[in-house]
PDB file with one MODEL, atoms N, CA, C and O in Angstrom:
MODEL        1
ATOM      1  N   MET A   1      -3.258  -3.188  -9.819  1.00  0.00           N
ATOM      2  CA  MET A   1      -3.465  -2.820  -8.437  1.00  0.00           C
ATOM      3  C   MET A   1      -3.143  -1.337  -8.209  1.00  0.00           C
ATOM      4  O   MET A   1      -3.823  -0.649  -7.447  1.00  0.00           O
ATOM      5  N   VAL A   2      -2.093  -0.863  -8.887  1.00  0.00           N
ATOM      6  CA  VAL A   2      -1.728   0.543  -8.743  1.00  0.00           C
ATOM      7  C   VAL A   2      -2.869   1.434  -9.230  1.00  0.00           C
ATOM      8  O   VAL A   2      -3.178   2.452  -8.610  1.00  0.00           O
ATOM      9  N   ARG A   3      -3.482   1.053 -10.327  1.00  0.00           N
ATOM     10  CA  ARG A   3      -4.587   1.850 -10.875  1.00  0.00           C
ATOM     11  C   ARG A   3      -5.791   1.843  -9.927  1.00  0.00           C
ATOM     12  O   ARG A   3      -6.456   2.865  -9.761  1.00  0.00           O
ATOM     13  N   ILE A   4      -6.065   0.709  -9.315  1.00  0.00           N
ATOM     14  CA  ILE A   4      -7.190   0.627  -8.371  1.00  0.00           C
ATOM     15  C   ILE A   4      -6.940   1.544  -7.177  1.00  0.00           C
ATOM     16  O   ILE A   4      -7.842   2.249  -6.726  1.00  0.00           O
ATOM     17  N   LEU A   5      -5.699   1.530  -6.668  1.00  0.00           N
ATOM     18  CA  LEU A   5      -5.374   2.408  -5.544  1.00  0.00           C
ATOM     19  C   LEU A   5      -5.449   3.878  -5.958  1.00  0.00           C
ATOM     20  O   LEU A   5      -5.865   4.724  -5.166  1.00  0.00           O
ATOM     21  N   TRP A   6      -5.050   4.183  -7.190  1.00  0.00           N
ATOM     22  CA  TRP A   6      -5.135   5.563  -7.667  1.00  0.00           C
ATOM     23  C   TRP A   6      -6.589   6.023  -7.725  1.00  0.00           C
ATOM     24  O   TRP A   6      -6.913   7.138  -7.318  1.00  0.00           O
ATOM     25  N   ILE A   7      -7.455   5.160  -8.230  1.00  0.00           N
ATOM     26  CA  ILE A   7      -8.883   5.499  -8.318  1.00  0.00           C
ATOM     27  C   ILE A   7      -9.482   5.655  -6.925  1.00  0.00           C
ATOM     28  O   ILE A   7     -10.274   6.568  -6.686  1.00  0.00           O
ATOM     29  N   ALA A   8      -9.109   4.768  -6.005  1.00  0.00           N
ATOM     30  CA  ALA A   8      -9.613   4.869  -4.636  1.00  0.00           C
ATOM     31  C   ALA A   8      -9.149   6.177  -3.991  1.00  0.00           C
ATOM     32  O   ALA A   8      -9.927   6.841  -3.306  1.00  0.00           O
ATOM     33  N   GLY A   9      -7.891   6.546  -4.206  1.00  0.00           N
ATOM     34  CA  GLY A   9      -7.393   7.811  -3.678  1.00  0.00           C
ATOM     35  C   GLY A   9      -8.114   9.005  -4.257  1.00  0.00           C
ATOM     36  O   GLY A   9      -8.413   9.964  -3.546  1.00  0.00           O
ATOM     37  N   LEU A  10      -8.398   8.949  -5.567  1.00  0.00           N
ATOM     38  CA  LEU A  10      -9.135  10.039  -6.217  1.00  0.00           C
ATOM     39  C   LEU A  10     -10.547  10.153  -5.648  1.00  0.00           C
ATOM     40  O   LEU A  10     -11.020  11.256  -5.374  1.00  0.00           O
ATOM     41  N   LEU A  11     -11.213   9.025  -5.472  1.00  0.00           N
ATOM     42  CA  LEU A  11     -12.572   9.049  -4.915  1.00  0.00           C
ATOM     43  C   LEU A  11     -12.580   9.588  -3.489  1.00  0.00           C
ATOM     44  O   LEU A  11     -13.467  10.354  -3.111  1.00  0.00           O
ATOM     45  N   LEU A  12     -11.595   9.188  -2.707  1.00  0.00           N
ATOM     46  CA  LEU A  12     -11.520   9.707  -1.337  1.00  0.00           C
ATOM     47  C   LEU A  12     -11.209  11.200  -1.332  1.00  0.00           C
ATOM     48  O   LEU A  12     -11.708  11.935  -0.480  1.00  0.00           O
ATOM     49  N   CYS A  13     -10.400  11.644  -2.264  1.00  0.00           N
ATOM     50  CA  CYS A  13     -10.109  13.071  -2.393  1.00  0.00           C
ATOM     51  C   CYS A  13     -11.386  13.849  -2.706  1.00  0.00           C
ATOM     52  O   CYS A  13     -11.624  14.923  -2.153  1.00  0.00           O
ATOM     53  N   ILE A  14     -12.193  13.298  -3.590  1.00  0.00           N
ATOM     54  CA  ILE A  14     -13.468  13.945  -3.941  1.00  0.00           C
ATOM     55  C   ILE A  14     -14.390  13.999  -2.727  1.00  0.00           C
ATOM     56  O   ILE A  14     -15.075  14.997  -2.504  1.00  0.00           O
ATOM     57  N   VAL A  15     -14.404  12.913  -1.937  1.00  0.00           N
ATOM     58  CA  VAL A  15     -15.218  12.896  -0.713  1.00  0.00           C
ATOM     59  C   VAL A  15     -14.753  13.991   0.239  1.00  0.00           C
ATOM     60  O   VAL A  15     -15.578  14.687   0.831  1.00  0.00           O
ATOM     61  N   VAL A  16     -13.445  14.148   0.393  1.00  0.00           N
ATOM     62  CA  VAL A  16     -12.916  15.184   1.278  1.00  0.00           C
ATOM     63  C   VAL A  16     -13.309  16.574   0.769  1.00  0.00           C
ATOM     64  O   VAL A  16     -13.748  17.423   1.545  1.00  0.00           O
ATOM     65  N   ILE A  17     -13.150  16.798  -0.523  1.00  0.00           N
ATOM     66  CA  ILE A  17     -13.489  18.116  -1.090  1.00  0.00           C
ATOM     67  C   ILE A  17     -14.970  18.427  -0.909  1.00  0.00           C
ATOM     68  O   ILE A  17     -15.328  19.526  -0.486  1.00  0.00           O
ATOM     69  N   PHE A  18     -15.837  17.458  -1.230  1.00  0.00           N
ATOM     70  CA  PHE A  18     -17.272  17.687  -1.054  1.00  0.00           C
ATOM     71  C   PHE A  18     -17.627  17.804   0.424  1.00  0.00           C
ATOM     72  O   PHE A  18     -18.509  18.579   0.797  1.00  0.00           O
ATOM     73  N   GLY A  19     -16.944  17.039   1.257  1.00  0.00           N
ATOM     74  CA  GLY A  19     -17.206  17.129   2.686  1.00  0.00           C
ATOM     75  C   GLY A  19     -16.896  18.501   3.243  1.00  0.00           C
ATOM     76  O   GLY A  19     -17.644  19.030   4.064  1.00  0.00           O
ATOM     77  N   ILE A  20     -15.797  19.073   2.798  1.00  0.00           N
ATOM     78  CA  ILE A  20     -15.446  20.426   3.245  1.00  0.00           C
ATOM     79  C   ILE A  20     -16.402  21.443   2.634  1.00  0.00           C
ATOM     80  O   ILE A  20     -16.859  22.358   3.319  1.00  0.00           O
ATOM     81  N   SER A  21     -16.706  21.287   1.355  1.00  0.00           N
ATOM     82  CA  SER A  21     -17.575  22.253   0.652  1.00  0.00           C
ATOM     83  C   SER A  21     -18.992  22.275   1.215  1.00  0.00           C
ATOM     84  O   SER A  21     -19.573  23.345   1.393  1.00  0.00           O
ATOM     85  N   TYR A  22     -19.547  21.099   1.496  1.00  0.00           N
ATOM     86  CA  TYR A  22     -20.930  21.024   1.943  1.00  0.00           C
ATOM     87  C   TYR A  22     -21.076  20.931   3.456  1.00  0.00           C
ATOM     88  O   TYR A  22     -22.178  20.725   3.965  1.00  0.00           O
ATOM     89  N   GLY A  23     -19.983  21.080   4.167  1.00  0.00           N
ATOM     90  CA  GLY A  23     -20.052  21.145   5.623  1.00  0.00           C
ATOM     91  C   GLY A  23     -20.416  19.839   6.295  1.00  0.00           C
ATOM     92  O   GLY A  23     -21.143  19.834   7.288  1.00  0.00           O
ATOM     93  N   LEU A  24     -19.921  18.734   5.768  1.00  0.00           N
ATOM     94  CA  LEU A  24     -20.159  17.465   6.456  1.00  0.00           C
ATOM     95  C   LEU A  24     -19.464  17.478   7.807  1.00  0.00           C
ATOM     96  O   LEU A  24     -18.603  18.317   8.073  1.00  0.00           O
ATOM     97  N   HIS A  25     -19.846  16.548   8.641  1.00  0.00           N
ATOM     98  CA  HIS A  25     -19.259  16.468   9.970  1.00  0.00           C
ATOM     99  C   HIS A  25     -17.734  16.328   9.849  1.00  0.00           C
ATOM    100  O   HIS A  25     -17.252  15.569   9.007  1.00  0.00           O
ATOM    101  N   PRO A  26     -16.980  17.042  10.670  1.00  0.00           N
ATOM    102  CA  PRO A  26     -15.513  16.994  10.578  1.00  0.00           C
ATOM    103  C   PRO A  26     -14.908  15.602  10.752  1.00  0.00           C
ATOM    104  O   PRO A  26     -13.842  15.312  10.210  1.00  0.00           O
ATOM    105  N   VAL A  27     -15.584  14.752  11.501  1.00  0.00           N
ATOM    106  CA  VAL A  27     -15.074  13.391  11.688  1.00  0.00           C
ATOM    107  C   VAL A  27     -15.108  12.627  10.366  1.00  0.00           C
ATOM    108  O   VAL A  27     -14.179  11.881  10.054  1.00  0.00           O
ATOM    109  N   VAL A  28     -16.171  12.809   9.593  1.00  0.00           N
ATOM    110  CA  VAL A  28     -16.291  12.151   8.292  1.00  0.00           C
ATOM    111  C   VAL A  28     -15.179  12.624   7.360  1.00  0.00           C
ATOM    112  O   VAL A  28     -14.560  11.819   6.664  1.00  0.00           O
ATOM    113  N   VAL A  29     -14.931  13.929   7.350  1.00  0.00           N
ATOM    114  CA  VAL A  29     -13.877  14.484   6.503  1.00  0.00           C
ATOM    115  C   VAL A  29     -12.517  13.988   6.965  1.00  0.00           C
ATOM    116  O   VAL A  29     -11.669  13.647   6.141  1.00  0.00           O
ATOM    117  N   ALA A  30     -12.301  13.943   8.271  1.00  0.00           N
ATOM    118  CA  ALA A  30     -11.010  13.487   8.809  1.00  0.00           C
ATOM    119  C   ALA A  30     -10.762  12.020   8.475  1.00  0.00           C
ATOM    120  O   ALA A  30      -9.645  11.659   8.104  1.00  0.00           O
ATOM    121  N   ILE A  31     -11.771  11.175   8.598  1.00  0.00           N
ATOM    122  CA  ILE A  31     -11.613   9.755   8.281  1.00  0.00           C
ATOM    123  C   ILE A  31     -11.318   9.573   6.798  1.00  0.00           C
ATOM    124  O   ILE A  31     -10.458   8.777   6.421  1.00  0.00           O
ATOM    125  N   ALA A  32     -12.035  10.313   5.962  1.00  0.00           N
ATOM    126  CA  ALA A  32     -11.785  10.224   4.525  1.00  0.00           C
ATOM    127  C   ALA A  32     -10.383  10.722   4.180  1.00  0.00           C
ATOM    128  O   ALA A  32      -9.720  10.153   3.313  1.00  0.00           O
ATOM    129  N   ALA A  33      -9.927  11.781   4.853  1.00  0.00           N
ATOM    130  CA  ALA A  33      -8.588  12.317   4.592  1.00  0.00           C
ATOM    131  C   ALA A  33      -7.507  11.343   5.029  1.00  0.00           C
ATOM    132  O   ALA A  33      -6.509  11.170   4.330  1.00  0.00           O
ATOM    133  N   VAL A  34      -7.694  10.709   6.171  1.00  0.00           N
ATOM    134  CA  VAL A  34      -6.721   9.722   6.645  1.00  0.00           C
ATOM    135  C   VAL A  34      -6.679   8.525   5.696  1.00  0.00           C
ATOM    136  O   VAL A  34      -5.603   8.039   5.347  1.00  0.00           O
ATOM    137  N   ALA A  35      -7.848   8.056   5.283  1.00  0.00           N
ATOM    138  CA  ALA A  35      -7.906   6.933   4.350  1.00  0.00           C
ATOM    139  C   ALA A  35      -7.262   7.310   3.023  1.00  0.00           C
ATOM    140  O   ALA A  35      -6.560   6.497   2.421  1.00  0.00           O
ATOM    141  N   MET A  36      -7.493   8.534   2.562  1.00  0.00           N
ATOM    142  CA  MET A  36      -6.890   8.988   1.316  1.00  0.00           C
ATOM    143  C   MET A  36      -5.364   9.001   1.430  1.00  0.00           C
ATOM    144  O   MET A  36      -4.667   8.557   0.518  1.00  0.00           O
ATOM    145  N   GLY A  37      -4.856   9.503   2.533  1.00  0.00           N
ATOM    146  CA  GLY A  37      -3.404   9.526   2.737  1.00  0.00           C
ATOM    147  C   GLY A  37      -2.816   8.132   2.758  1.00  0.00           C
ATOM    148  O   GLY A  37      -1.756   7.892   2.182  1.00  0.00           O
ATOM    149  N   TRP A  38      -3.506   7.203   3.427  1.00  0.00           N
ATOM    150  CA  TRP A  38      -3.012   5.832   3.497  1.00  0.00           C
ATOM    151  C   TRP A  38      -3.011   5.188   2.109  1.00  0.00           C
ATOM    152  O   TRP A  38      -2.050   4.513   1.738  1.00  0.00           O
ATOM    153  N   VAL A  39      -4.075   5.393   1.349  1.00  0.00           N
ATOM    154  CA  VAL A  39      -4.165   4.798   0.006  1.00  0.00           C
ATOM    155  C   VAL A  39      -3.076   5.362  -0.901  1.00  0.00           C
ATOM    156  O   VAL A  39      -2.450   4.617  -1.654  1.00  0.00           O
ATOM    157  N   ILE A  40      -2.846   6.665  -0.834  1.00  0.00           N
ATOM    158  CA  ILE A  40      -1.807   7.272  -1.662  1.00  0.00           C
ATOM    159  C   ILE A  40      -0.430   6.738  -1.268  1.00  0.00           C
ATOM    160  O   ILE A  40       0.393   6.454  -2.139  1.00  0.00           O
ATOM    161  N   ALA A  41      -0.174   6.602   0.024  1.00  0.00           N
ATOM    162  CA  ALA A  41       1.114   6.064   0.481  1.00  0.00           C
ATOM    163  C   ALA A  41       1.302   4.619   0.025  1.00  0.00           C
ATOM    164  O   ALA A  41       2.394   4.240  -0.400  1.00  0.00           O
ATOM    165  N   GLU A  42       0.259   3.819   0.109  1.00  0.00           N
ATOM    166  CA  GLU A  42       0.343   2.430  -0.341  1.00  0.00           C
ATOM    167  C   GLU A  42       0.589   2.347  -1.845  1.00  0.00           C
ATOM    168  O   GLU A  42       1.357   1.503  -2.307  1.00  0.00           O
ATOM    169  N   ARG A  43      -0.056   3.213  -2.599  1.00  0.00           N
ATOM    170  CA  ARG A  43       0.142   3.234  -4.049  1.00  0.00           C
ATOM    171  C   ARG A  43       1.586   3.586  -4.387  1.00  0.00           C
ATOM    172  O   ARG A  43       2.204   2.950  -5.241  1.00  0.00           O
ATOM    173  N   ASN A  44       2.107   4.581  -3.728  1.00  0.00           N
ATOM    174  CA  ASN A  44       3.490   4.973  -3.985  1.00  0.00           C
ATOM    175  C   ASN A  44       4.464   3.870  -3.577  1.00  0.00           C
ATOM    176  O   ASN A  44       5.444   3.618  -4.279  1.00  0.00           O
ATOM    177  N   ALA A  45       4.204   3.220  -2.459  1.00  0.00           N
ATOM    178  CA  ALA A  45       5.075   2.123  -2.021  1.00  0.00           C
ATOM    179  C   ALA A  45       5.012   0.960  -3.006  1.00  0.00           C
ATOM    180  O   ALA A  45       6.037   0.349  -3.310  1.00  0.00           O
ATOM    181  N   LEU A  46       3.828   0.655  -3.502  1.00  0.00           N
ATOM    182  CA  LEU A  46       3.687  -0.430  -4.470  1.00  0.00           C
ATOM    183  C   LEU A  46       4.426  -0.104  -5.766  1.00  0.00           C
ATOM    184  O   LEU A  46       5.099  -0.965  -6.333  1.00  0.00           O
ATOM    185  N   ARG A  47       4.302   1.124  -6.227  1.00  0.00           N
ATOM    186  CA  ARG A  47       5.022   1.524  -7.444  1.00  0.00           C
ATOM    187  C   ARG A  47       6.529   1.397  -7.247  1.00  0.00           C
ATOM    188  O   ARG A  47       7.239   0.963  -8.154  1.00  0.00           O
ATOM    189  N   THR A  48       7.017   1.774  -6.071  1.00  0.00           N
ATOM    190  CA  THR A  48       8.451   1.665  -5.786  1.00  0.00           C
ATOM    191  C   THR A  48       8.886   0.208  -5.758  1.00  0.00           C
ATOM    192  O   THR A  48       9.908  -0.151  -6.342  1.00  0.00           O
ATOM    193  N   ARG A  49       8.107  -0.634  -5.075  1.00  0.00           N
ATOM    194  CA  ARG A  49       8.460  -2.062  -5.011  1.00  0.00           C
ATOM    195  C   ARG A  49       8.432  -2.703  -6.386  1.00  0.00           C
ATOM    196  O   ARG A  49       9.284  -3.536  -6.698  1.00  0.00           O
ATOM    197  N   LEU A  50       7.468  -2.328  -7.208  1.00  0.00           N
ATOM    198  CA  LEU A  50       7.390  -2.906  -8.552  1.00  0.00           C
ATOM    199  C   LEU A  50       8.588  -2.500  -9.404  1.00  0.00           C
ATOM    200  O   LEU A  50       9.087  -3.299 -10.196  1.00  0.00           O
ATOM    201  N   SER A  51       9.043  -1.279  -9.246  1.00  0.00           N
ATOM    202  CA  SER A  51      10.195  -0.850 -10.038  1.00  0.00           C
ATOM    203  C   SER A  51      11.494  -1.471  -9.533  1.00  0.00           C
ATOM    204  O   SER A  51      12.428  -1.657 -10.313  1.00  0.00           O
ATOM    205  N   GLN A  52      11.571  -1.793  -8.249  1.00  0.00           N
ATOM    206  CA  GLN A  52      12.789  -2.373  -7.682  1.00  0.00           C
ATOM    207  C   GLN A  52      12.823  -3.891  -7.800  1.00  0.00           C
ATOM    208  O   GLN A  52      13.892  -4.488  -7.667  1.00  0.00           O
ATOM    209  N   TRP A  53      11.696  -4.525  -8.043  1.00  0.00           N
ATOM    210  CA  TRP A  53      11.625  -5.976  -8.028  1.00  0.00           C
ATOM    211  C   TRP A  53      12.582  -6.652  -9.006  1.00  0.00           C
ATOM    212  O   TRP A  53      13.240  -7.612  -8.602  1.00  0.00           O
ATOM    213  N   PRO A  54      12.709  -6.223 -10.262  1.00  0.00           N
ATOM    214  CA  PRO A  54      13.646  -6.906 -11.166  1.00  0.00           C
ATOM    215  C   PRO A  54      15.089  -6.884 -10.659  1.00  0.00           C
ATOM    216  O   PRO A  54      15.830  -7.848 -10.850  1.00  0.00           O
ATOM    217  N   ILE A  55      15.479  -5.801 -10.024  1.00  0.00           N
ATOM    218  CA  ILE A  55      16.838  -5.697  -9.482  1.00  0.00           C
ATOM    219  C   ILE A  55      17.003  -6.648  -8.305  1.00  0.00           C
ATOM    220  O   ILE A  55      17.999  -7.366  -8.225  1.00  0.00           O
ATOM    221  N   LEU A  56      16.038  -6.661  -7.392  1.00  0.00           N
ATOM    222  CA  LEU A  56      16.128  -7.534  -6.222  1.00  0.00           C
ATOM    223  C   LEU A  56      16.100  -9.004  -6.615  1.00  0.00           C
ATOM    224  O   LEU A  56      16.792  -9.822  -6.009  1.00  0.00           O
ATOM    225  N   ARG A  57      15.321  -9.338  -7.605  1.00  0.00           N
ATOM    226  CA  ARG A  57      15.197 -10.736  -8.022  1.00  0.00           C
ATOM    227  C   ARG A  57      16.528 -11.289  -8.516  1.00  0.00           C
ATOM    228  O   ARG A  57      16.821 -12.472  -8.343  1.00  0.00           O
ATOM    229  N   ARG A  58      17.327 -10.429  -9.131  1.00  0.00           N
ATOM    230  CA  ARG A  58      18.633 -10.884  -9.615  1.00  0.00           C
ATOM    231  C   ARG A  58      19.620 -11.117  -8.488  1.00  0.00           C
ATOM    232  O   ARG A  58      20.475 -11.997  -8.593  1.00  0.00           O
ATOM    233  N   TYR A  59      19.522 -10.346  -7.409  1.00  0.00           N
ATOM    234  CA  TYR A  59      20.533 -10.400  -6.355  1.00  0.00           C
ATOM    235  C   TYR A  59      20.183 -11.321  -5.196  1.00  0.00           C
ATOM    236  O   TYR A  59      21.062 -11.655  -4.401  1.00  0.00           O
ATOM    237  N   ILE A  60      18.956 -11.732  -5.079  1.00  0.00           N
ATOM    238  CA  ILE A  60      18.551 -12.611  -3.984  1.00  0.00           C
ATOM    239  C   ILE A  60      18.756 -14.056  -4.395  1.00  0.00           C
ATOM    240  O   ILE A  60      18.328 -14.477  -5.470  1.00  0.00           O
ATOM    241  N   ASP A  61      19.412 -14.805  -3.531  1.00  0.00           N
ATOM    242  CA  ASP A  61      19.621 -16.236  -3.760  1.00  0.00           C
ATOM    243  C   ASP A  61      18.383 -16.968  -3.232  1.00  0.00           C
ATOM    244  O   ASP A  61      18.300 -17.275  -2.043  1.00  0.00           O
ATOM    245  N   TRP A  62      17.422 -17.248  -4.123  1.00  0.00           N
ATOM    246  CA  TRP A  62      16.133 -17.786  -3.693  1.00  0.00           C
ATOM    247  C   TRP A  62      16.241 -19.194  -3.129  1.00  0.00           C
ATOM    248  O   TRP A  62      15.460 -19.572  -2.256  1.00  0.00           O
ATOM    249  N   LYS A  63      17.178 -19.958  -3.606  1.00  0.00           N
ATOM    250  CA  LYS A  63      17.369 -21.311  -3.070  1.00  0.00           C
ATOM    251  C   LYS A  63      17.779 -21.230  -1.601  1.00  0.00           C
ATOM    252  O   LYS A  63      17.288 -21.991  -0.767  1.00  0.00           O
ATOM    253  N   ARG A  64      18.668 -20.318  -1.299  1.00  0.00           N
ATOM    254  CA  ARG A  64      19.119 -20.134   0.081  1.00  0.00           C
ATOM    255  C   ARG A  64      17.983 -19.627   0.966  1.00  0.00           C
ATOM    256  O   ARG A  64      17.869 -20.038   2.120  1.00  0.00           O
ATOM    257  N   VAL A  65      17.148 -18.746   0.439  1.00  0.00           N
ATOM    258  CA  VAL A  65      16.007 -18.237   1.200  1.00  0.00           C
ATOM    259  C   VAL A  65      15.037 -19.372   1.523  1.00  0.00           C
ATOM    260  O   VAL A  65      14.563 -19.478   2.654  1.00  0.00           O
ATOM    261  N   GLN A  66      14.739 -20.218   0.542  1.00  0.00           N
ATOM    262  CA  GLN A  66      13.829 -21.337   0.769  1.00  0.00           C
ATOM    263  C   GLN A  66      14.391 -22.311   1.811  1.00  0.00           C
ATOM    264  O   GLN A  66      13.652 -22.800   2.666  1.00  0.00           O
ATOM    265  N   GLU A  67      15.687 -22.588   1.740  1.00  0.00           N
ATOM    266  CA  GLU A  67      16.305 -23.482   2.717  1.00  0.00           C
ATOM    267  C   GLU A  67      16.223 -22.884   4.114  1.00  0.00           C
ATOM    268  O   GLU A  67      15.955 -23.596   5.082  1.00  0.00           O
ATOM    269  N   ASP A  68      16.452 -21.590   4.222  1.00  0.00           N
ATOM    270  CA  ASP A  68      16.374 -20.927   5.512  1.00  0.00           C
ATOM    271  C   ASP A  68      14.952 -20.973   6.069  1.00  0.00           C
ATOM    272  O   ASP A  68      14.761 -21.163   7.270  1.00  0.00           O
ATOM    273  N   LEU A  69      13.975 -20.803   5.215  1.00  0.00           N
ATOM    274  CA  LEU A  69      12.585 -20.862   5.668  1.00  0.00           C
ATOM    275  C   LEU A  69      12.213 -22.257   6.155  1.00  0.00           C
ATOM    276  O   LEU A  69      11.526 -22.396   7.166  1.00  0.00           O
ATOM    277  N   THR A  70      12.660 -23.289   5.446  1.00  0.00           N
ATOM    278  CA  THR A  70      12.344 -24.650   5.888  1.00  0.00           C
ATOM    279  C   THR A  70      13.095 -24.985   7.173  1.00  0.00           C
ATOM    280  O   THR A  70      12.564 -25.707   8.017  1.00  0.00           O
ATOM    281  N   ASP A  71      14.312 -24.481   7.343  1.00  0.00           N
ATOM    282  CA  ASP A  71      15.049 -24.701   8.590  1.00  0.00           C
ATOM    283  C   ASP A  71      14.337 -24.059   9.773  1.00  0.00           C
ATOM    284  O   ASP A  71      14.242 -24.659  10.844  1.00  0.00           O
ATOM    285  N   ASN A  72      13.841 -22.853   9.584  1.00  0.00           N
ATOM    286  CA  ASN A  72      13.119 -22.155  10.657  1.00  0.00           C
ATOM    287  C   ASN A  72      11.810 -22.856  10.982  1.00  0.00           C
ATOM    288  O   ASN A  72      11.402 -22.909  12.142  1.00  0.00           O
ATOM    289  N   LYS A  73      11.161 -23.385   9.977  1.00  0.00           N
ATOM    290  CA  LYS A  73       9.890 -24.087  10.199  1.00  0.00           C
ATOM    291  C   LYS A  73      10.122 -25.363  10.993  1.00  0.00           C
ATOM    292  O   LYS A  73       9.344 -25.685  11.891  1.00  0.00           O
ATOM    293  N   GLU A  74      11.182 -26.089  10.672  1.00  0.00           N
ATOM    294  CA  GLU A  74      11.482 -27.314  11.389  1.00  0.00           C
ATOM    295  C   GLU A  74      11.894 -27.037  12.824  1.00  0.00           C
ATOM    296  O   GLU A  74      11.547 -27.809  13.718  1.00  0.00           O
ATOM    297  N   LYS A  75      12.620 -25.962  13.067  1.00  0.00           N
ATOM    298  CA  LYS A  75      13.065 -25.620  14.421  1.00  0.00           C
ATOM    299  C   LYS A  75      11.908 -25.214  15.308  1.00  0.00           C
ATOM    300  O   LYS A  75      11.941 -25.456  16.514  1.00  0.00           O
ATOM    301  N   SER A  76      10.887 -24.602  14.734  1.00  0.00           N
ATOM    302  CA  SER A  76       9.749 -24.120  15.529  1.00  0.00           C
ATOM    303  C   SER A  76       8.809 -25.263  15.931  1.00  0.00           C
ATOM    304  O   SER A  76       7.995 -25.098  16.839  1.00  0.00           O
ATOM    305  N   GLN A  77       8.911 -26.407  15.271  1.00  0.00           N
ATOM    306  CA  GLN A  77       7.999 -27.516  15.589  1.00  0.00           C
ATOM    307  C   GLN A  77       8.552 -28.411  16.637  1.00  0.00           C
ATOM    308  O   GLN A  77       7.908 -29.389  17.016  1.00  0.00           O
TER     309      GLN A  77
ENDMDL
END
């Protein structure tokens, strides 16, 4: 998934560069730039979460989390 987001960010970057170079409408360039920024931010966040996941998995009591989720589900019904 990280690689797909990297490729999408690269393609959007190329669209922005060509848009500026060839004088495309500023709205098209702005939308591509915003999308590129969002994709890059998501990629970085995913990389951070993936690197932190082994640490979090050790410290989270998953049995307690599941019990809490079932308690909340029963209370809402």
